[in-house]
N, C-alpha and C positions, 0 to 999 in steps of 0.2 A: 458463066451462068451459075456454076456451083459456088463461085466466090460471092456472087451477088446474093444468092439464096442464103449462103452462110452468114454474110454480113447482115442480111435482113433478119435471119433467125437470131443472130447475136444481138441485134438491135432490139428485137422483140423481148428476148430474155432480159436485156438490160432494163427495158421499161417496166417489165413485170418481175424484177428481181425480188425474191421473197425476203431477203435478209433485213432490209429496213422494216418491213412489215413484222417480221419475227421479233426484231428488237423492240419495236413499239408494242407488240403484243406481250413480249416479255415484261416490259416495264409496267404495262397496264395489269398484267397478271399479278405482279407483286402487290400493287395497290389494291387490286380486287381481293387478293388473298388476305391482306391485312384487314380490310374492311369486313370481310366475311368472318374472319376469326374473332375480331372484336365483338361482332354481333353474337357469335356463337358462345363466347365466354359469358356474356350477359345472360344468355339462355340457360347455360349450365347451372348458374346460381339458383335457378328456380326448380331444379330437379330434386325431388325428395327421395326417390328410390335409388338403390345401388349407390348410396352416398359416398362410400369410400372409393369406389372405382371412379366415380365422376369427379371427385376431388383430385385424384391423380391425373385424370385426363385434363381437367381445367389447368392444373399446374403446367402440364406439357404444352397445352395450347398457348399459355402465356409466354412460355419460353420460345416456342416456335414463332409467335407473333413478334417478340423482341428481336429474334434473329432475322426475320424478314424486314423489320424496320432498319436494322443495321445494314442489311444487304442493299436496301433501297437507297441508302446514303452512299453508295459506291457507284462508280462508272460501270454499269452492268451491260452496256451496249455490246452487241455482237458476241455474247457469251453463250454458246450452245449448251454448255454444261448446266448453267443456271436455268436456261429455258427448259431443259429436261427435268430438272428437279421441280420446277414450278408446275409443269404439266402433270407430274405425279402427285403433287401436293393438293391441287384443287379438288380432284375426285375424293381424296381422303377427307377434306373439309366438308364436302357435300355429304359424304357418308356420315360424318359426325353430326351434321345438322339433322339428318334423317333419324339417326338413333336417338338424339336428344329429344326431338319432337315426339317420337314414339314413347319415350320414357315419361315425358311430361303428360302426354295424353293417355298413358297406360294402355297403349294399343299394340304392344308387342305380343308375340304368340306364346312365348314361354320364358320363364326366368333363366333356366339353364342356358338356353340358346342366346338370350340377350347378354348374359354374363360372358359367354364365349365371344360374342361379337365385340363387346367392350374391351376385352383383353386383346383381341386382334387389332382393334382401333388404336389402343395404347401403344402397341408394338410398332404400328405404322408411323405414328407421330414421333416416336423415338428415332426411327429410321430417317425421317425427313429432317429432324433437328441435327442428327449426326452428319447427314449429307451437306447441309448448309455450313456446318462447322468445318467440314473437310475442305470445301472449295474456298471458304474464306481464309483458312489457315494455309492453303496452298499458295496464296498470293496472286491468284489469277484475277482478282478484282482490284481495281485502283481506288484507294480510299479518297473520297472527295471531302466529306465532312461528316461529323458524327453528332447528330441532333439527339441528345439524350432526353428521354421522357422527363417532363418537368416534375420536380419533386412536389408531392402534395403539400398543401398549406397546413398550418397549425390546426390541430383538431380533426385532421383527416381520418376517415374510417380505416380499420385494419386492412380491409381488402385493397384499398387504394395504395396503402403503404406496401403491401405484399407485391402488388403488380409492379410498383416502382423498383423494388429490390430485385424482383425476378428479371426485370428488364436489364438492370445493371449486371446481374449475374450472367445473363445470356451474352451480353457484350464482352464480359470477361472470358467467357468460354470460346466464342467464335471470333472475337475481334483481334486486330493486330495489336502490337505493343502499345501504340498510342491510345487505341480505344480502351484497352485493359487499364492503362494508367489513369485515363480520365474517369473510367467507371469506379476504380478504387478511390480516387480522390473524392468523387461525389458521394460515395457510400460513407467514407470517413466523415465528411462534413455533415451528412445527415445524422449520423450517430452522435456526433459532438453536439449538434443543435437539439436533438430529440432522442433521448436514450431508449424510447420505445422501439426504435428501429433495431436495437440489439435482439429483442425477442423475435422480431420478424426474421432476422438473419439466422438465428440458431434453430428456428423451427424446422429447417430442412438440412439434413445431414450433408446433402450434396453441396450446399452453399458453404458450410464449414470446411468440408474436405477441399473445396476449390481454394478457399483462402489459405489453408494450410499448405496446399501444394505450391502456391505462389511464393512461399517462404524459401523454396529451393529454386526459384526462377533465376535465370542468368541475367535477366534485365534488372538492373539495380533499382530503378524507380518502382517496378512492380513488386519486388521484394520489400522495399521500404513501405510502400502503400499497404501491403498485406500485414506487415509487422505492426504498423500503427493501429490497424483495425483489430487485430488479434489482441493487442494491448488493451484496447477499450473493452472488448468483450470479457477479457480476463478480470476486469474490475468488478464484475457482477458475480457474487458468490454462487448463485444458483446455476451459473453456466460454466463454471470452472470444470466440472465433471465432464461436460460435453467436449470441451477442448482436449482434456486429458484422454478421454476415450477415443478421440479422433487421431491421437498420436502426435500432438503438437510439440511435445518436449524435445524430441530429437531435432526437428527442423529449427526450433528456436535456438538450440545450442549451436547448430551449424551457422546460423546467422551471427551469433556471438563471436564465433571464430573467424568467419570470413566475410561478413557483411559490411556494409557502409556504416558510418557513424550513426545515421538516422536509424538504420535497421537494427544495429546493436542496442541502441537506447530503447527502442520499442521492445526488442526481445528481452532485455534485462528487466524492464518494467513488468512484462508479462510473467516472467519466471518469479519475480518477487511476489506478485499477487497470487500466483498458482501455488506457492509454497507456504502461504499463510494458513496456519491451522490445518495443515494437510499432511499426508504421508507420501509426498511425491519426491522426497529427498533421494531415495534409492534410484529412482528413474533418472534423475538429473546426474547423479554420480555415475551411473552405469554408462551414460553417453558422454562422459568426460566433461560434464558441466562444471564441476568444482574446480578443476584445473583451469578451464577457460575463464571462469569468474575471477580466480586469483590472479591470473595474468593481466586481466583488465585493471584490477586494483593496483598492480605493480607498475603498470605502464604510465609513464608520465604524460603521454600524448592523449590519454583518454580524458573526456570532458568530466566535469564535476558531477553532472547529472547521471552520466553512465556509471561512473564509479560508485555514486551513491546508491543506485539501484542494485549494482552488483554486490555492494556491502549488504544491502537489505536481503538479498537472496541467501548469501552466506550466513547471515545472522539467523535466518529462518532454519538453516540446515544444521546448526550446531547441536540441536536436540538429539540428533542421531549420533550415538557414541563413536561408531567407527569413522563416520565422516568427520567428526570433530578431531579425532586423533590424526586423521590424514591431513587436515588443515594445519595442525600444529607442526607435523613433520615437514610440510611444504613451506614453512616459514610465514604462515599467515599472521602470527602475532607481531613479528617485526614489521610486516607491511602495514598493519593497522595502527601500530604505535606511530609510525611515520605519518599516517593519514590524520591522526589526532592533531598534529601540528599544522594541518592544512589551513589556508586562509579562507576556505569556503565553509560557511556555517553548517550547511546541510551535511557536508562530508564529515565534518568533525563530529556531529551528532551521531551519524551512522557508525562511524569508527568506534566511538566510545561505547555505543550500544552493543556493537559486536564483541568488544573486549569483555564487557560485563557478562554477556551471554555465554561466551566460550569458557570463561573462568568460573562461572557460578557453580558453587558447590564442589569445586575440584581444586583441592589445595595444590596439587602438582602443577596445574596450569596457572594458578594464581602466582606461584613462585616463578614460573617462566615469564609471566607478564612483568613481575617486579625485576627479575634479572635482566630482561631486555630493555629496561628503562621506562616501563609503563607508568610508574609512580611519578617520575620526574616530568614526563610528558603531560600527565594530568594536572600536576601542580603548576606547570607553565601555563596551561589553559585557564586554570582557575585564578591565577595571579591577578590581583586587582588592577595592576598597571598594564595588563595585556590588552590587546585590541579586540579580544573576543567579546561577543555579546553577552548580556546578562543570562540569556537562556542557556548558552553553552557553559557558562560558569556553573550554573545550577546543576546541569547534567554532569559536569565534571566532579562537583562536590559529592553528588550521589554515588558516582562511580568509585570515588576514593573511599567512601564509607563502605560500599559493598565489597570492594576488592581487598582493602587493606586492614580493616578493623578486626578481621577474624584471625590474624596472625600477629603475635607479639613482635616478631622481628620487623614486620612491615610497618607496624606502628612506630617503632624506633626510627625507621628510615624516614617516615613522614615528619617526625619531630625534628630530626636532623636537617631536613630540607626546608624547615620553616613553616610547616602547615599550621601550627598553632597561631602564629602571627597573622596568617591569612584569615583564620576564623575570627580572631578578635577584631580585625579590620572590618569584616563584614557585619559583625555585631554592632559596631559603632557607626559605620558609614553606609552600609548596604541598603538597597531598596527593601521594602517590607517583605517581599517574597523571599529574597535571599537572606534577610535577617532571620526569618523564621527557620529557613533551612539550616543556616549556620548554627542556630540554637539546637535543632534536632541532632545535627552532626556532633555538636559539643557534648550532648548527653550521651550519645553512643561512644564518643571518645573517652568520656569519664569512666565508662564501664569496661574499658580495655585493660589498661595497666596502671600501676602506681606511678610509673614514670610519666605517663600522660597527664595524670592529675597534678603532679608536681609542676610539669611544664606549663600547664594552664594556670596554676596558681602564680607562677613567676611572671606570666604574661598579664596578670591583673584581671583575669577573667571574672573573678568573684564580684568585683565592683560593678562590672557591666551586668552580671546576672541579677544582682540586687535591684538594679534599676528596672529590669523586666518584671519584677514582682508587682510593679504598679501598672502594668500594661492593661489596656482595655480588653484584650483578648484573654479569656479564661484559659485557653490552650497554651498560650505563651506564658502566662503566670505559672501554670502547672509545670511546664517544661523547665522554666528557670529554677523553680523550687527543687525539682528533681535533680538537676545538674549540681546545684549548690549542696544538696544533701549528700551527694556522692563525693564532692571535692573536699568538704570539711572533715571527712573521715581521716584525712592525712594531717598529722599533727602540725607540720610546717604550714599548711594552708589555714588551719584554725588560728594559729598565731597571727598570720598575715591578715586574716579577716578581722580579728578583733582590734588590731592596731588602728584601724580607721573607725573612730567613734560613730561616724555616720552610718556605717554598716549595721551596727547593733540597733541604732534608733530606727532605721528604715525597716529592719526585719521585725522588730517588736510592734511597729505600727500596723503591720499586717495582721496582728492578733486582736484587732479591735473587736470586742464581743458583738458590737452592733453591726459589724460589716465583715465578719469573718468569711462569709460566703463568697466575697469578691477577692479573697486573698490568694486564691489558687488552691492546690491540694493541701489541706491542713496537715495531712499525714507527713508530707515532706517538710513543711514548715516546722512542725514539732521535732522532726528528726534533726533538722539543722540546729535548732536551739539546744536540743539535748547533747549533740556533739560539742557545741561551744561550751557547755557547762563542764566539759572534761578537763578544761585548763583553768588555772587560777585567774588569769587575766580575763578570761571569758566570763566566769561566774561573777567576778567583781564588777565588770562593766554592765552586765545584765542587771545586777542588783541595784546599781546606782542610776540606771536609766529611768528617765521620767515616764517611760512607757511600760514599766514593769507591772503597773496596775492592770494592764490588759490581761496579763497571765494570771494575776491574782484573782481577777473577776471570773476568769474561766475555771480556775481551780475551785472557787466557791460555788460555781455552777456544776460541780461534779464532773468536769471534763477530765478524764483520766490522764491524758498526756500532759495537761497543764499541771495536774497535781504531782505527777512524777518530776516535772521540772522544778516546781516549788520545793519539793522534798530534797532534790539534789542541791538547790541553792541554800537550803536550810541547814545542811550539814556543816560540821566544823565551826568556824568563826562566824558563819552567817545564820546559825541556828537561832540565836537570841533575837536577831533582827526580824525574822519571819516566823517566829514560833506561833503555833496555834492555827495557821492557815490550813496546813495540809492535814491537821487532825480533825478538822471540822466535818 
């Protein structure tokens, strides 16, 4: 009888088993909560009073809503913990509806009491969100699929963008590794396709802090995803301060030291951007960043992109004297001279820029660069027969000018290694841009030493410079005249110049009184001619030139420089030939 009654009672309990009903109720409670919160969020946007408090509550409602959506995408059946959270959440949502309606209708009893109620409501929403996060992270839910809220289309309003980003942030907070990875991936793609999402991301300190915390994640893909997003944010000047204030430097350096290739590249790009025109050098140095960056540049396994970004960071840091000295002591110059010889164009450019920056205005470091083979490396890069691009050659030529022309000994090394031959080649055969640069460099070289002027004369520079006097570009004509005026100060060069009758004729043609404005800087032209009258052969060839009449006309027109030249030509045995002109 007892057994029968027990079996009957057991049968009755089985038929009326509450668990399936609770499971069903639990699932419907999630859906009901999501729908209720969505409606509530729309209502909060209409509230005009207690705006700051309602803005905070709206943000928390959106995060809670995203968390419930994430939970809904899990196998939540037969989970009593979840049922308990939902049973506590629904009353809070109903309470929020009530408070929102009273604020819309202005039907509350007192401001102080309503402010207190809103503060308590905000605390309850925080508690619910934490509870959801805890059970999700505890792994008691089986992840089924993760339907991420669709990204708003182009031209979407800011509120839609914020809701989407908050949904992603919530998934990052409460989701498992796969959900975090997917959320980071979607956020990265959103920023790449529309940079307005960056502003949405940095609006909330919690979001920035979460991304930075992921830089220390043990999950490689999560660390990489965060590194790439931080790299994008760091590209916006107005947001660099937010990242720095949130403590991004130390985690980025840890990624540099221990992260994956993707993470390191993102970190290096971020640090390069964060050190542009800023005072973050000491922070990077304090966390061991300089050493980590130098190791990356020394490592043969590092990618060209990673080394290039690391070079960029170090280049930005050389402005701090103590850091610059530390780099030199750590062998940075040798490392970067080696990188100058790289086959990667971007790497070469970065390495050359670094050497220029670290040696700028510091004769001691310039000597180290020269001693370690920097001149030879730059000359190899600028060599016309090298495989380097025209851009790299131009940068190398500028570097040679900046690093070597300030010291007579280094100018001597340049000449010894055939730099003058390179310049004359570029003047004769280079593209327009590199021709003009070679001309500028030639002018600077003329200003260095007498040895340089003689070497340029021996290389037949003057014949090429005379040709440039007929250039269409006023700047080029002026530069050519300036270089020639400097070179013919050397007696040996003057004699070489006048040996070619064409040089005198081409020079005097530039003094056409009707077209003198197109000749270049006439101050330099007159200076050249005056120097040539210092030797007998020069005076003789000028006097016998069919273009001497150009000078005579200018002298008759009271051009003082022309009168001085005529006077010079009139002395001694030429006086009778040209008498009277300079007395007029």
